C-alpha positions in Angstrom: 12.3 -4.0 39.2 15.1 -2.1 40.8 15.6 -3.9 44.1 14.4 -7.1 45.8 11.1 -6.8 47.7 11.1 -8.0 51.3 7.8 -10.0 51.6 5.9 -11.2 54.6 3.4 -14.0 54.0 0.7 -14.2 56.6 -0.8 -17.7 56.2 2.1 -19.3 54.3 0.9 -22.9 54.8 -2.5 -22.3 53.1 -3.3 -22.7 49.4 -2.5 -19.0 48.5 0.6 -19.0 50.8 2.0 -22.1 49.2 1.5 -20.8 45.7 3.0 -17.5 46.6 6.1 -19.2 47.8 6.3 -21.0 44.5 6.0 -17.7 42.7 8.8 -16.3 44.8 11.0 -19.3 44.3 10.6 -19.0 40.5 11.4 -15.2 40.7 14.1 -15.2 43.4 16.0 -12.3 41.7 13.0 -10.1 42.5 11.8 -11.2 46.0 13.1 -12.1 49.4 11.1 -13.8 52.1 11.4 -11.8 55.4 8.6 -13.4 57.5 6.3 -16.4 57.4 3.3 -17.2 59.6 0.9 -20.1 60.0 -1.9 -21.1 62.3 -1.3 -24.8 63.1 0.7 -26.5 60.4 4.0 -26.5 62.2 5.5 -29.2 60.0 4.9 -27.4 56.7 6.0 -24.0 58.3 9.2 -25.7 59.4 9.8 -27.0 55.9 9.2 -23.6 54.4 11.4 -21.8 56.9 14.3 -24.2 56.2 14.0 -23.7 52.5 13.6 -19.9 52.4 15.4 -19.0 55.6 13.3 -15.9 56.6 14.3 -13.6 59.4 11.1 -14.4 61.3 8.6 -17.2 61.6 5.4 -17.1 63.7 3.0 -19.9 64.7 -0.3 -18.5 65.8 -1.2 -21.5 67.9 1.1 -21.2 70.9 0.8 -24.9 71.6 3.2 -25.5 68.7 5.8 -22.9 69.7 8.2 -25.4 71.4 8.0 -27.8 68.5 8.8 -25.0 66.0 11.6 -23.6 68.1 13.2 -27.1 68.3 12.7 -27.7 64.6 14.6 -24.5 63.8 17.2 -24.7 66.6 20.6 -23.5 65.4 19.2 -21.6 62.5 19.4 -17.8 62.3 15.6 -17.5 62.4 13.6 -15.7 65.1 10.7 -17.8 66.3 7.6 -16.3 67.9 4.0 -17.5 68.7 0.6 -16.1 69.2 -1.9 -14.0 67.3 -0.3 -10.8 68.6 3.0 -11.8 67.2 1.4 -12.3 63.8 0.0 -8.8 63.9 3.4 -7.4 64.9 5.1 -9.1 62.0 2.9 -7.1 59.6 4.4 -3.9 61.0 8.1 -4.8 60.8 10.1 -2.0 59.3 12.2 -4.0 56.7 9.0 -5.5 55.1 7.9 -3.9 51.8 4.9 -6.1 51.0 2.5 -8.0 53.2 0.5 -10.9 51.6 -2.5 -11.4 53.9 -3.4 -15.0 53.0 -4.9 -16.0 56.3 -8.4 -17.5 56.2 -11.4 -15.8 57.8 -11.7 -13.2 60.5 -8.2 -13.8 61.8 -6.8 -11.7 58.9 -8.5 -8.5 60.1 -6.1 -7.2 62.8 -2.9 -8.0 61.0 -4.2 -6.3 57.9 -5.1 -3.2 59.9 -1.6 -3.1 61.5 0.0 -3.5 58.1 -2.0 -0.6 56.7 -1.1 1.6 59.7 2.6 0.8 59.1 2.4 2.0 55.5 3.0 -1.4 53.9 1.8 -2.4 50.4 -0.9 -5.0 51.0 -1.4 -7.9 48.7 -4.9 -8.8 49.9 -6.0 -12.4 49.6 -8.0 -12.4 52.8 -11.4 -11.2 51.5 -13.0 -11.5 54.9 -11.1 -8.4 56.1 -13.2 -6.2 53.8 -16.3 -8.3 54.2 -16.2 -8.0 58.0 -15.0 -4.4 58.4 -15.0 -2.8 55.0 -15.9 0.7 56.3 -13.2 0.6 59.0 -10.5 -0.6 56.5 -11.6 2.0 54.0 -11.1 4.8 56.6 -7.6 3.4 57.5 -6.6 3.2 53.8 -7.6 6.8 53.3 -5.9 8.0 56.5 -2.6 6.3 55.8 -2.8 6.5 52.0 -2.2 2.8 51.8 -1.8 0.6 48.7 -4.1 -2.4 48.6 -3.6 -4.7 45.6 -6.2 -7.4 45.3 -5.0 -11.0 44.9 -8.4 -12.7 44.3 -8.4 -13.5 40.6 -11.7 -11.7 40.1 -10.7 -8.5 41.9 -7.2 -8.6 40.3 -9.0 -8.9 36.9 -11.2 -5.8 37.6 -8.1 -3.9 39.0 -6.2 -4.7 35.8 -9.2 -3.6 33.6 -9.1 -0.2 35.5 -5.4 0.4 35.1 -4.9 3.3 32.7 -8.5 4.4 32.7 -7.9 7.3 35.1 -11.2 8.9 36.1 -13.3 7.4 33.3 -16.6 6.6 35.0 -17.5 2.9 35.6 -21.1 1.9 34.9 -20.8 -1.6 36.4 -18.5 -4.5 37.2 -19.2 -8.0 36.0 -17.9 -10.5 38.5 -17.6 -14.0 37.1 -18.2 -17.2 39.1 -17.5 -20.8 38.1 -20.6 -22.0 39.7 -18.7 -24.6 41.7 -19.3 -28.4 41.5 -23.1 -28.2 42.0 -24.0 -25.7 39.3 -26.6 -28.0 37.6 -27.9 -29.9 40.7 -31.5 -29.6 41.7 -32.7 -28.9 45.3 -33.4 -32.6 45.7 -29.8 -33.5 44.7 -28.4 -30.7 46.9 -30.1 -32.2 49.9 -27.9 -35.3 49.5 -24.4 -33.9 48.7 -21.6 -34.4 51.1 -18.5 -32.4 52.1 -16.5 -34.7 50.0 -18.6 -33.9 46.9 -18.3 -30.2 47.7 -14.5 -30.3 47.9 -14.3 -31.4 44.2 -14.0 -28.0 42.5 -14.0 -28.3 38.7 -11.5 -25.6 38.0 -9.6 -24.3 41.0 -7.2 -25.8 43.5 -8.1 -24.1 46.8 -8.2 -24.7 50.5 -11.2 -26.5 52.1 -13.0 -23.4 53.5 -12.9 -21.4 50.3 -13.8 -24.5 48.2 -17.0 -25.0 50.3 -17.7 -21.3 50.0 -17.4 -21.6 46.3 -19.9 -24.5 46.3 -22.5 -22.5 48.2 -21.6 -19.3 46.2 -21.0 -17.4 49.4 -17.4 -16.9 48.2 -18.9 -14.9 45.3 -21.1 -13.0 47.7 -18.0 -12.1 49.8 -16.4 -11.0 46.6 -19.3 -8.7 45.8 -18.9 -7.0 49.2 -15.1 -6.9 48.7 -15.6 -5.2 45.3 -17.8 -2.6 46.9 -15.0 -1.5 49.2 -12.1 -1.9 46.8 -13.6 0.0 43.9 -16.2 2.2 45.6 -19.2 0.6 43.8 -22.8 0.4 44.9 -24.5 -3.0 45.2 -26.5 -2.3 42.0 -23.2 -1.7 40.1 -21.9 -5.2 40.8 -23.3 -8.0 38.7 -22.5 -11.7 39.1 -22.3 -13.9 36.0 -21.8 -17.7 36.1 -19.0 -18.6 33.7 -18.2 -22.3 34.1 -14.9 -22.2 32.1 -13.3 -19.7 34.5 -11.3 -18.1 31.6 -12.8 -14.6 31.9 -11.9 -13.7 35.4 -14.0 -10.5 35.5 -15.1 -7.5 33.4 -15.6 -3.8 33.8 -18.2 -1.9 31.8 -17.7 1.8 31.3 -20.1 4.7 30.9 -19.7 4.6 27.1 -20.9 1.0 27.1 -17.6 -0.6 26.3 -16.4 -3.6 28.3 -12.9 -4.6 29.2 -12.2 -8.2 30.4 -9.1 -9.9 31.8 -8.7 -13.5 30.7 -6.3 -16.3 31.6 -6.1 -19.9 32.6 -7.4 -20.6 36.2 -4.1 -20.3 38.0 -3.7 -18.1 41.1 0.0 -17.6 40.5 -0.6 -14.8 38.0 -2.7 -12.6 40.3 -0.3 -13.2 43.2 2.7 -12.2 41.0 0.8 -9.1 39.6 0.1 -8.0 43.2 3.8 -8.2 44.0 5.1 -6.5 40.9 2.4 -3.9 40.2 2.6 -1.6 38.2 5.2 -3.7 36.4 4.8 -7.0 34.6 7.7 -9.5 34.5 8.2 -12.4 32.2 7.0 -15.7 33.5 6.9 -19.4 32.4 3.3 -19.7 33.4 1.1 -21.6 30.9 -0.5 -19.4 28.2 -4.2 -19.4 27.2 -4.8 -21.0 23.8 -8.2 -19.8 22.6 -8.5 -22.9 20.3 -8.8 -25.0 23.4 -11.9 -23.0 24.5 -14.2 -22.8 21.4 -17.0 -21.5 23.6 -17.3 -19.3 26.7 -20.6 -19.5 28.5 -22.3 -17.0 30.8 -25.5 -17.2 32.7 -27.3 -15.6 35.6 -26.8 -17.2 39.0 -29.7 -19.0 40.7 -30.1 -17.3 44.0 -32.9 -19.7 45.1 -30.8 -22.8 45.0 -27.7 -20.8 46.1 -29.3 -18.7 48.7 -26.0 -17.5 50.2 -25.4 -15.1 47.2 -28.7 -13.4 48.0 -27.8 -13.2 51.7 -24.6 -11.5 50.8 -26.4 -8.7 48.9 -28.8 -8.4 51.8 -25.9 -8.0 54.2 -24.3 -5.4 52.0 -27.5 -3.4 51.8 -27.9 -3.5 55.6 -24.3 -2.5 56.2 -23.2 -2.0 59.8 -22.1 -5.2 61.4 -24.4 -7.4 59.2 -21.5 -8.6 56.9 -19.6 -9.5 60.0 -22.5 -11.5 61.2 -22.7 -13.2 57.8 -19.0 -14.1 57.9 -18.9 -15.4 61.5 -22.0 -17.6 60.9 -20.6 -18.9 57.8 -17.2 -19.9 59.3 -19.1 -22.0 61.9 -21.5 -23.7 59.4 -18.7 -24.5 57.0 -16.7 -26.1 59.8 -19.8 -28.1 60.8 -20.5 -29.2 57.2 -16.9 -30.3 56.7 -17.4 -32.6 59.7 -20.7 -33.8 58.1 -22.7 -32.6 61.1 -25.1 -30.5 59.0 -26.3 -30.8 55.4 -25.4 -28.6 52.5 -28.7 -26.7 52.3 -28.7 -26.3 56.1 -25.8 -23.9 55.9 -27.8 -21.2 54.2 -30.8 -21.8 56.5 -28.8 -21.4 59.6 -27.0 -18.3 58.3 -30.2 -16.6 57.4 -31.7 -17.5 60.8 -28.6 -16.0 62.6 -28.7 -12.8 60.4 -32.3 -12.3 61.6 -31.6 -12.8 65.3 -28.1 -11.4 65.9 -27.8 -7.9 67.4 -27.5 -5.3 64.7 -25.1 -2.3 65.0 -25.4 0.4 62.4 -22.1 2.1 63.0 -19.8 -0.5 64.6 -16.4 0.2 66.1 -13.4 -2.2 66.0 -14.4 -3.5 69.4 -18.0 -4.1 68.1 -16.7 -6.2 65.3 -14.7 -8.4 67.7 -17.7 -8.8 70.0 -20.1 -9.5 67.1 -17.7 -12.2 65.8 -17.5 -13.8 69.2 -21.3 -13.7 69.9 -22.4 -14.9 66.5 -20.0 -17.8 66.5 -21.6 -19.0 69.8 -25.1 -18.4 68.5 -24.5 -20.3 65.2 -22.8 -23.2 67.0 -26.0 -23.6 69.2 -28.1 -23.8 66.0 -26.0 -26.5 64.3 
Protein backbone atom coordinates (compact mmCIF):
# COMPACT_ATOMS: atom_id res chain seq x y z
CA UNK A 1 0.00 0.00 0.00
CA UNK A 2 1.44 3.35 -1.10
CA UNK A 3 0.11 5.61 1.64
CA UNK A 4 -1.67 5.40 4.94
CA UNK A 5 -5.45 5.27 4.78
CA UNK A 6 -7.41 7.67 6.96
CA UNK A 7 -10.19 5.62 8.52
CA UNK A 8 -13.39 6.59 10.31
CA UNK A 9 -15.00 3.93 12.49
CA UNK A 10 -18.69 4.50 13.09
CA UNK A 11 -19.49 2.35 16.11
CA UNK A 12 -15.98 1.96 17.49
CA UNK A 13 -17.06 0.57 20.88
CA UNK A 14 -19.02 -2.38 19.46
CA UNK A 15 -17.58 -5.80 18.70
CA UNK A 16 -16.61 -5.00 15.09
CA UNK A 17 -15.29 -1.56 16.00
CA UNK A 18 -13.09 -2.94 18.78
CA UNK A 19 -11.67 -5.64 16.50
CA UNK A 20 -11.11 -3.11 13.73
CA UNK A 21 -9.03 -0.99 16.09
CA UNK A 22 -6.98 -4.08 16.97
CA UNK A 23 -6.40 -4.66 13.25
CA UNK A 24 -5.32 -1.05 12.80
CA UNK A 25 -3.01 -1.15 15.83
CA UNK A 26 -1.35 -4.28 14.42
CA UNK A 27 -0.90 -2.59 11.02
CA UNK A 28 -0.16 0.99 12.04
CA UNK A 29 2.15 1.50 9.07
CA UNK A 30 -0.88 1.21 6.76
CA UNK A 31 -3.71 2.94 8.63
CA UNK A 32 -4.49 6.11 10.57
CA UNK A 33 -7.60 6.67 12.68
CA UNK A 34 -9.22 9.97 11.72
CA UNK A 35 -12.59 9.67 13.50
CA UNK A 36 -14.29 7.47 16.08
CA UNK A 37 -17.98 7.44 17.00
CA UNK A 38 -20.02 5.59 19.62
CA UNK A 39 -23.57 5.62 20.87
CA UNK A 40 -23.41 5.46 24.69
CA UNK A 41 -20.13 3.92 25.81
CA UNK A 42 -18.32 7.12 26.75
CA UNK A 43 -15.70 5.38 28.90
CA UNK A 44 -14.50 3.02 26.16
CA UNK A 45 -14.69 5.79 23.55
CA UNK A 46 -12.49 7.95 25.80
CA UNK A 47 -9.97 5.12 26.17
CA UNK A 48 -9.89 4.58 22.40
CA UNK A 49 -9.48 8.29 21.71
CA UNK A 50 -6.57 8.61 24.13
CA UNK A 51 -4.85 5.60 22.57
CA UNK A 52 -5.35 6.46 18.89
CA UNK A 53 -5.59 10.28 19.10
CA UNK A 54 -8.03 10.78 16.21
CA UNK A 55 -8.89 14.20 14.82
CA UNK A 56 -12.57 13.79 15.74
CA UNK A 57 -14.71 11.81 18.20
CA UNK A 58 -18.51 11.80 18.37
CA UNK A 59 -20.85 10.46 21.02
CA UNK A 60 -24.31 9.98 19.52
CA UNK A 61 -26.08 10.26 22.87
CA UNK A 62 -25.85 13.97 23.63
CA UNK A 63 -26.27 13.30 27.37
CA UNK A 64 -22.64 12.12 27.43
CA UNK A 65 -21.14 15.06 25.55
CA UNK A 66 -19.98 16.94 28.66
CA UNK A 67 -18.35 13.84 30.15
CA UNK A 68 -16.52 13.09 26.89
CA UNK A 69 -15.43 16.69 26.50
CA UNK A 70 -14.05 16.73 30.03
CA UNK A 71 -12.32 13.36 29.58
CA UNK A 72 -10.47 14.67 26.52
CA UNK A 73 -9.79 18.20 27.79
CA UNK A 74 -6.37 19.44 26.75
CA UNK A 75 -6.06 16.92 23.91
CA UNK A 76 -5.99 18.02 20.25
CA UNK A 77 -9.22 16.13 19.54
CA UNK A 78 -12.45 17.74 18.30
CA UNK A 79 -15.44 16.48 20.27
CA UNK A 80 -19.02 16.46 18.96
CA UNK A 81 -22.34 14.87 19.93
CA UNK A 82 -25.58 13.79 18.30
CA UNK A 83 -26.70 11.58 15.43
CA UNK A 84 -26.30 14.44 12.94
CA UNK A 85 -22.65 14.78 13.93
CA UNK A 86 -22.12 11.05 13.31
CA UNK A 87 -23.53 11.45 9.80
CA UNK A 88 -21.36 14.51 9.17
CA UNK A 89 -18.23 12.61 10.18
CA UNK A 90 -18.89 10.13 7.38
CA UNK A 91 -18.50 12.95 4.84
CA UNK A 92 -15.29 14.55 6.13
CA UNK A 93 -12.89 15.25 3.29
CA UNK A 94 -9.66 13.72 4.71
CA UNK A 95 -11.32 10.33 5.31
CA UNK A 96 -10.54 7.57 2.78
CA UNK A 97 -12.52 4.66 4.26
CA UNK A 98 -15.60 4.60 6.47
CA UNK A 99 -16.21 1.44 8.50
CA UNK A 100 -19.94 1.40 9.29
CA UNK A 101 -20.04 -0.80 12.38
CA UNK A 102 -23.09 0.72 14.01
CA UNK A 103 -25.85 -1.68 15.04
CA UNK A 104 -29.30 -1.54 13.48
CA UNK A 105 -31.25 1.20 11.69
CA UNK A 106 -28.95 3.93 13.03
CA UNK A 107 -26.36 3.03 10.39
CA UNK A 108 -28.56 3.99 7.43
CA UNK A 109 -28.13 7.77 7.30
CA UNK A 110 -24.35 7.86 7.93
CA UNK A 111 -23.82 5.19 5.25
CA UNK A 112 -25.88 7.18 2.76
CA UNK A 113 -23.86 10.31 3.52
CA UNK A 114 -20.57 8.43 3.12
CA UNK A 115 -21.68 7.07 -0.25
CA UNK A 116 -22.68 10.56 -1.38
CA UNK A 117 -19.25 11.85 -0.37
CA UNK A 118 -17.49 9.22 -2.48
CA UNK A 119 -15.90 7.31 0.40
CA UNK A 120 -14.93 3.67 0.28
CA UNK A 121 -17.43 1.92 2.55
CA UNK A 122 -16.36 -1.08 4.64
CA UNK A 123 -19.89 -2.24 5.39
CA UNK A 124 -20.49 -4.09 8.66
CA UNK A 125 -23.96 -2.65 9.25
CA UNK A 126 -26.09 -5.18 7.35
CA UNK A 127 -29.30 -3.43 8.40
CA UNK A 128 -28.49 -0.59 5.97
CA UNK A 129 -29.08 -2.90 3.01
CA UNK A 130 -31.84 -4.84 4.74
CA UNK A 131 -33.87 -1.72 5.50
CA UNK A 132 -33.26 0.32 2.35
CA UNK A 133 -31.44 -1.86 -0.17
CA UNK A 134 -33.12 -0.30 -3.20
CA UNK A 135 -32.29 3.21 -2.05
CA UNK A 136 -28.65 2.30 -1.29
CA UNK A 137 -28.35 0.52 -4.63
CA UNK A 138 -29.47 3.67 -6.46
CA UNK A 139 -27.01 5.84 -4.51
CA UNK A 140 -24.11 3.46 -5.19
CA UNK A 141 -24.84 3.55 -8.92
CA UNK A 142 -25.26 7.33 -8.93
CA UNK A 143 -21.99 8.04 -7.10
CA UNK A 144 -20.06 5.03 -8.43
CA UNK A 145 -19.29 4.15 -4.81
CA UNK A 146 -17.22 1.23 -3.57
CA UNK A 147 -18.85 -0.96 -0.92
CA UNK A 148 -16.67 -3.77 0.44
CA UNK A 149 -18.57 -6.16 2.72
CA UNK A 150 -17.18 -6.90 6.18
CA UNK A 151 -19.58 -9.67 7.23
CA UNK A 152 -17.53 -12.86 7.01
CA UNK A 153 -20.08 -14.51 4.69
CA UNK A 154 -20.34 -11.62 2.25
CA UNK A 155 -16.61 -11.04 2.36
CA UNK A 156 -16.21 -14.72 1.44
CA UNK A 157 -18.55 -14.41 -1.54
CA UNK A 158 -16.87 -11.18 -2.60
CA UNK A 159 -13.46 -12.90 -2.48
CA UNK A 160 -14.81 -15.83 -4.52
CA UNK A 161 -15.95 -13.39 -7.22
CA UNK A 162 -12.65 -11.50 -7.48
CA UNK A 163 -11.05 -12.31 -10.81
CA UNK A 164 -14.18 -13.89 -12.27
CA UNK A 165 -15.12 -10.87 -14.41
CA UNK A 166 -18.53 -11.35 -16.04
CA UNK A 167 -18.65 -15.11 -15.54
CA UNK A 168 -22.30 -15.89 -14.72
CA UNK A 169 -23.15 -16.93 -11.18
CA UNK A 170 -25.70 -19.70 -10.79
CA UNK A 171 -26.18 -19.36 -7.05
CA UNK A 172 -24.57 -18.31 -3.80
CA UNK A 173 -24.26 -20.66 -0.84
CA UNK A 174 -24.45 -18.72 2.40
CA UNK A 175 -23.23 -20.69 5.39
CA UNK A 176 -24.63 -20.44 8.92
CA UNK A 177 -23.26 -21.86 12.15
CA UNK A 178 -26.77 -22.64 13.35
CA UNK A 179 -26.10 -20.82 16.62
CA UNK A 180 -26.31 -22.34 20.10
CA UNK A 181 -29.73 -23.99 19.60
CA UNK A 182 -29.17 -25.90 16.37
CA UNK A 183 -30.27 -29.26 17.79
CA UNK A 184 -32.88 -28.08 20.29
CA UNK A 185 -36.53 -29.09 19.88
CA UNK A 186 -39.54 -26.74 20.00
CA UNK A 187 -40.16 -27.83 23.59
CA UNK A 188 -36.58 -26.99 24.56
CA UNK A 189 -36.68 -23.67 22.70
CA UNK A 190 -39.70 -22.62 24.77
CA UNK A 191 -37.50 -22.64 27.88
CA UNK A 192 -34.23 -21.06 26.69
CA UNK A 193 -33.18 -17.75 28.21
CA UNK A 194 -31.28 -14.76 26.88
CA UNK A 195 -28.26 -15.99 28.82
CA UNK A 196 -28.42 -19.29 26.92
CA UNK A 197 -28.79 -17.47 23.59
CA UNK A 198 -25.72 -15.31 24.20
CA UNK A 199 -23.44 -18.38 24.30
CA UNK A 200 -22.49 -18.59 20.64
CA UNK A 201 -20.40 -21.70 19.91
CA UNK A 202 -17.97 -20.13 17.41
CA UNK A 203 -18.11 -16.33 17.21
CA UNK A 204 -17.49 -13.52 19.67
CA UNK A 205 -20.07 -10.86 18.79
CA UNK A 206 -22.21 -8.18 20.40
CA UNK A 207 -25.45 -9.09 22.19
CA UNK A 208 -27.86 -8.02 19.41
CA UNK A 209 -26.14 -9.92 16.59
CA UNK A 210 -25.63 -12.97 18.85
CA UNK A 211 -29.38 -13.18 19.52
CA UNK A 212 -30.05 -12.69 15.80
CA UNK A 213 -27.71 -15.60 15.14
CA UNK A 214 -29.57 -17.78 17.65
CA UNK A 215 -32.92 -17.05 15.91
CA UNK A 216 -31.26 -17.26 12.46
CA UNK A 217 -32.62 -13.82 11.59
CA UNK A 218 -29.02 -12.72 11.21
CA UNK A 219 -28.77 -15.22 8.36
CA UNK A 220 -32.04 -13.92 6.93
CA UNK A 221 -30.63 -10.41 6.97
CA UNK A 222 -27.52 -11.70 5.23
CA UNK A 223 -29.66 -13.22 2.46
CA UNK A 224 -31.29 -9.83 1.86
CA UNK A 225 -27.89 -8.14 2.01
CA UNK A 226 -26.49 -10.60 -0.54
CA UNK A 227 -29.33 -9.78 -2.91
CA UNK A 228 -28.32 -6.13 -3.02
CA UNK A 229 -24.56 -6.56 -2.84
CA UNK A 230 -24.38 -9.09 -5.66
CA UNK A 231 -27.56 -8.54 -7.67
CA UNK A 232 -28.99 -11.97 -6.89
CA UNK A 233 -32.61 -13.12 -6.87
CA UNK A 234 -33.95 -14.85 -3.73
CA UNK A 235 -33.90 -18.19 -5.56
CA UNK A 236 -30.15 -17.79 -6.19
CA UNK A 237 -29.26 -17.51 -2.50
CA UNK A 238 -29.20 -20.78 -0.57
CA UNK A 239 -28.51 -21.07 3.16
CA UNK A 240 -26.55 -24.06 4.44
CA UNK A 241 -25.98 -24.80 8.12
CA UNK A 242 -22.27 -25.45 8.67
CA UNK A 243 -21.61 -25.84 12.42
CA UNK A 244 -17.80 -25.62 12.20
CA UNK A 245 -17.86 -22.09 10.65
CA UNK A 246 -14.77 -22.85 8.55
CA UNK A 247 -16.32 -22.45 5.09
CA UNK A 248 -17.54 -18.86 5.28
CA UNK A 249 -19.55 -19.03 2.04
CA UNK A 250 -19.41 -20.36 -1.52
CA UNK A 251 -20.26 -19.26 -5.05
CA UNK A 252 -21.48 -21.68 -7.71
CA UNK A 253 -20.91 -20.66 -11.33
CA UNK A 254 -22.81 -21.48 -14.51
CA UNK A 255 -20.45 -24.34 -15.38
CA UNK A 256 -21.26 -26.03 -12.06
CA UNK A 257 -17.93 -25.30 -10.36
CA UNK A 258 -17.97 -23.97 -6.81
CA UNK A 259 -15.45 -21.63 -5.16
CA UNK A 260 -15.31 -21.38 -1.38
CA UNK A 261 -13.47 -19.10 1.02
CA UNK A 262 -12.26 -20.80 4.19
CA UNK A 263 -10.64 -19.69 7.40
CA UNK A 264 -10.89 -19.78 11.16
CA UNK A 265 -13.88 -17.91 12.63
CA UNK A 266 -12.14 -14.57 13.20
CA UNK A 267 -13.62 -11.24 12.07
CA UNK A 268 -10.22 -9.58 11.86
CA UNK A 269 -9.49 -11.08 8.44
CA UNK A 270 -12.62 -9.76 6.65
CA UNK A 271 -12.15 -6.39 8.37
CA UNK A 272 -8.55 -6.19 7.14
CA UNK A 273 -9.49 -7.35 3.63
CA UNK A 274 -12.13 -4.61 3.39
CA UNK A 275 -9.48 -2.04 4.32
CA UNK A 276 -6.76 -3.32 1.96
CA UNK A 277 -8.75 -4.58 -1.05
CA UNK A 278 -7.61 -5.28 -3.75
CA UNK A 279 -4.31 -5.95 -1.96
CA UNK A 280 -3.56 -8.56 0.69
CA UNK A 281 -0.97 -7.83 3.34
CA UNK A 282 0.93 -10.24 5.57
CA UNK A 283 -0.61 -10.85 8.98
CA UNK A 284 0.13 -12.81 12.12
CA UNK A 285 -3.46 -14.10 12.33
CA UNK A 286 -3.81 -17.81 13.19
CA UNK A 287 -3.74 -20.14 10.19
CA UNK A 288 -6.30 -22.85 9.47
CA UNK A 289 -4.90 -26.35 9.98
CA UNK A 290 -7.13 -28.81 8.13
CA UNK A 291 -5.93 -31.65 10.34
CA UNK A 292 -7.78 -29.97 13.22
CA UNK A 293 -11.03 -30.25 11.25
CA UNK A 294 -11.25 -33.83 9.90
CA UNK A 295 -14.88 -33.26 8.92
CA UNK A 296 -16.92 -30.33 7.67
CA UNK A 297 -20.69 -30.78 7.95
CA UNK A 298 -23.50 -29.15 5.97
CA UNK A 299 -27.26 -29.40 6.30
CA UNK A 300 -30.39 -27.54 5.31
CA UNK A 301 -31.79 -25.09 7.89
CA UNK A 302 -35.03 -25.92 9.70
CA UNK A 303 -37.26 -22.93 8.95
CA UNK A 304 -40.07 -24.32 11.13
CA UNK A 305 -38.05 -24.14 14.32
CA UNK A 306 -36.17 -21.06 13.14
CA UNK A 307 -39.08 -19.16 11.63
CA UNK A 308 -37.17 -15.91 11.23
CA UNK A 309 -35.24 -17.23 8.24
CA UNK A 310 -38.49 -17.94 6.37
CA UNK A 311 -39.80 -14.49 7.36
CA UNK A 312 -36.70 -12.92 5.85
CA UNK A 313 -37.28 -14.63 2.50
CA UNK A 314 -40.93 -13.50 2.65
CA UNK A 315 -39.88 -9.92 3.33
CA UNK A 316 -37.42 -10.03 0.44
CA UNK A 317 -40.11 -11.37 -1.91
CA UNK A 318 -42.54 -8.63 -0.83
CA UNK A 319 -39.93 -5.90 -1.22
CA UNK A 320 -40.93 -2.30 -0.60
CA UNK A 321 -40.74 -1.37 3.07
CA UNK A 322 -41.33 -4.96 4.27
CA UNK A 323 -37.65 -5.62 5.10
CA UNK A 324 -37.68 -2.33 7.04
CA UNK A 325 -40.73 -3.59 8.97
CA UNK A 326 -38.93 -6.87 9.67
CA UNK A 327 -35.84 -5.07 10.97
CA UNK A 328 -37.67 -2.58 13.19
CA UNK A 329 -39.82 -5.30 14.75
CA UNK A 330 -36.77 -7.44 15.36
CA UNK A 331 -34.80 -4.68 17.06
CA UNK A 332 -37.63 -4.29 19.57
CA UNK A 333 -38.22 -8.00 20.25
CA UNK A 334 -34.51 -8.66 20.69
CA UNK A 335 -34.29 -5.84 23.25
CA UNK A 336 -37.31 -7.28 25.08
CA UNK A 337 -35.88 -10.80 25.00
CA UNK A 338 -32.54 -9.59 26.36
CA UNK A 339 -34.49 -8.18 29.33
CA UNK A 340 -36.31 -11.55 29.66
CA UNK A 341 -39.70 -9.90 29.04
CA UNK A 342 -40.63 -12.28 26.22
CA UNK A 343 -39.64 -15.83 25.32
CA UNK A 344 -37.36 -17.04 22.54
CA UNK A 345 -40.13 -18.37 20.30
CA UNK A 346 -42.30 -15.31 20.95
CA UNK A 347 -39.85 -13.18 18.99
CA UNK A 348 -40.77 -14.84 15.69
CA UNK A 349 -44.47 -14.82 16.53
CA UNK A 350 -44.50 -11.09 17.22
CA UNK A 351 -42.44 -10.27 14.13
CA UNK A 352 -44.78 -12.27 11.90
CA UNK A 353 -47.79 -10.54 13.44
CA UNK A 354 -46.27 -7.11 12.89
CA UNK A 355 -45.37 -7.92 9.27
CA UNK A 356 -49.03 -8.85 8.66
CA UNK A 357 -50.41 -5.64 10.22
CA UNK A 358 -47.90 -2.85 9.50
CA UNK A 359 -48.69 -0.46 6.59
CA UNK A 360 -47.02 -1.72 3.41
CA UNK A 361 -45.44 0.70 0.91
CA UNK A 362 -44.38 -0.74 -2.44
CA UNK A 363 -42.03 2.08 -3.44
CA UNK A 364 -40.84 3.79 -0.26
CA UNK A 365 -38.87 7.03 -0.12
CA UNK A 366 -36.20 7.80 2.47
CA UNK A 367 -38.87 9.56 4.55
CA UNK A 368 -41.10 6.49 4.28
CA UNK A 369 -38.33 4.33 5.72
CA UNK A 370 -37.93 6.69 8.66
CA UNK A 371 -41.68 6.72 9.32
CA UNK A 372 -41.97 2.95 8.93
CA UNK A 373 -39.19 2.39 11.44
CA UNK A 374 -40.82 4.74 13.94
CA UNK A 375 -44.34 3.31 13.52
CA UNK A 376 -43.29 -0.33 13.62
CA UNK A 377 -41.21 0.11 16.76
CA UNK A 378 -44.27 1.46 18.60
CA UNK A 379 -46.51 -1.27 17.20
CA UNK A 380 -44.07 -4.02 18.19
CA UNK A 381 -43.53 -2.62 21.67
CA UNK A 382 -47.29 -2.71 22.25
CA UNK A 383 -47.36 -6.43 21.34
CA UNK A 384 -44.56 -7.43 23.70
